Every structure is written in structure tokens, then in C-alpha cells.
N, C-alpha and C positions, 0 to 999 in steps of 0.2 A: 544133233547128236554127235557132232564132230568132237574129236578129242583135243582140238586146238582151242586153248583158252582165249576168251575175249575176242572170238572171231565169229560173230553171229550172221554175217552177211553171205549172200550168194552172188556168184558171177557166172556169166555165160562164157565158156571157153570154146573158141572156134579154132579147130586144129587143121592146119594144112589144106585149106580149100584153095589150092593154087592151080594154075593152068596145067602144069606138068604132073600134078597128082590126080586130078579128077577128069581129065580129058576123056578117057575111055571108061570111066567109072559106071557102075550099075546104077541105073535110074538117076543119072547125074543131074538133069534139069529139075526133077522133082525134089531131090535132096537139097540142092542149092536154093531152091525156092523156099523150102521149109526153114533152112538156116536163115535166109533173108527175113522171113516172118519173125523168127525168134530174135534176131538182132533188133528189128524194129520194136518188138514188144519190150525187150530189155531196155532199150533207150527210152521208150515212153515211161517205163516204170522206174527209171533212174537206177537200173541194175548195171554194174560194170560189165562191159564186153571186153574180153581179153583175146587177142588174136595171136596165133602161133604160125610161124613160117619156117618150113624145113629147107635146108640146103645140103647138097652133097655134090659129088663129081658130075652127076647127071642133071643137076638143077643148080646151076651156079647163081650166086647172089646177083640180083638185079637183072637176070636174064628174063625173057618172056615166060619161060616155064616156071620160074620162081615166083612170078607175080600172083597175087590173090586174084581170083576170077573176077571179071569185070562187073558181074551182077552184085557183088558184095564190095562195099567201099568202107574201109575202116575210117572212123572219125579221127582226126589228128590228135584228139585228147585221149583216145583209147590206147591202152598199152599194147605193144607189139613185141612178141618174144621171138627171137631167132634161135633155131636149134639145129643140132647136127645129129641127134640120136632120136630113136623112136619115142622115148619117154620125154614129154615136154618139160619135165622138171630137171632132167639130167644135164648138168653143166650149162644151165641158163639162169636168168634172173627171175623166173616165174614165181618161185617161193617168196622172194623179196617183194614182188609186186602184190601178190595175194595177201601177204602179211600186212603190208601198208594199207590195204583196202579193208582189212578186217574180214577176209573171206575164209569161211570154213566149209562151205558147200559149193561144189562145182556142178553146173549143168553142162554136159559135154556133147559137142557135135563135131562133125568133120570127116576127115579121111586120113589114111585108109583104115578101115575097120580092123583088119587083122594085123596091123603093125602099130602105127602111131596112136590110134584111138585106144586100142587095148592096152598098150604099154603105159599110156598116160593115165587111164582109169586105174590100173593096178598101182602105178606110182602115187596117185592121189590117196588111195586107201591106205597104202603103206605109210605115207607121211601124215596121216591123221585126218584127212578130209572125208566128208561125205561126197559121193560122186554119183550123179544121176546121168544116165545115158539116154539121149532122146532117140527112141527106137526107129524113127523114120527120118532122121536127120544125120545119118552117117552112111558111108558107102565105101566100096572098094572096087578095084578092077578085077577082071577075070585072070586068075593065076592057075587055072586048072591044068594048063600045059605043063606045069611044074609039080603037079600032084595035089594041089589044093582043091577043096570043094568049090563048086560054083559060087559066084558072089552072093546070090540070094541065100544060099545055105550058110555061108560065113556070117552074113548079117543076122540071119535068124538065130543061129547058134549063139552068137555074141549077145543078142538080146535076151535069149533064154537064160544063159548062165549069169548075166549081169543083173537080171531081175531079182535074183536071190542072193547076191553078193553081200556079205556082212563080215565084220571084224569087230573085236571088242571096242565098243563105243563109237563105231563107224558103220555106215550103211551105204550100199550101192542102190540099185534100182533102175527101172526104166520107165519112161513115160512117152506118149506120143506128142508131137508138136502141139496139137490142139489142146492138150491137157496140161501143158507146162505152166506151173504156178511158181513164180520166182519168190514170192513172199513167204 
């Protein structure tokens, strides 16, 4: 249903599953395992896997905190997008990569739910993509000390509102890891 012409393909977009992002994340191990299962499934089905890596003053390029978690190993042939902002499209080559692969639908996983995942989901819809959030394959850390809800509430709320997200000619939606169908 994407509004992007001649882009019938789907990609798995793995956002910021980096040491410095998910170390203290809610249900970190279960979420990383689900992402690993989806990466394996995408590869078996020859669905592109696109990796996103964030950097900033607290997560310097090539530092240990910047590295993707050891449980997940990008294939050398899989695109890797480096970003400085929450939205993975903002000031990156993500759009060029997806266009070159004929991608009009993104299956989104990663961290952090309330920042980069949400920003990228909204950025995708605004740019004409369909964007499906995998409800049990994204996470965030506890930021309740700064007034945010508990992580499980942030995740549940994001899943709730994204389940019904639509725009003219585009749709959001959620799905559990076990039910992801890339086709």
C-alpha cells in the first residue's frame, strides 16, 4: 500500500541495537533474541536487512558503546547506516539505500522505543513507506527518574498507537516476532 512507486519489496530495519543503547534496556536479552530470530528469518527469505547505528558525544564512533551487541552480527553485504539524529532517515543515506533495493515496506525493530524507534516509524510514514513495528522486538531503558512512564508502559503505549497508524496510501501496524511475514 506504500505511496512509493515501483517499490514492492520489504526490508528488516534494525535500529541502534548497540552496547551503549541496550545495556540497561527493558527485557534486553529477550528483545535481542527476537531481533536475532528476525535477522535469521530475513536472511533465509532473502529479505534485505538494513542496520542503523547511532553516534553522539556519549557514544563515539568505533567506541565499545557504539558497537552493535555481540549477539547480532551484520553481514558485510548488508547496508549499515550511521546516524546522528533520532529519525534514521534524517541526514543519512537510508532513503537512497531503500530506493536502490525497491523497498516500500519496513519491518522495524530496535531501540530505543521512545526516541529512535518512534522517530524512524513516523519518518517512514511521512516519506511514503508502510512501517510495521515488531511489538516484542523493541525496547527502551528506564527513564522514569526524568518523568517518563516505566519502560513496559512506553513499549505498550507505542505498540497500541502504532497498531492503528495510517496515512493516505500508507499504513503502520504491529506484529509479534512469531507472526512476522516478510512476503
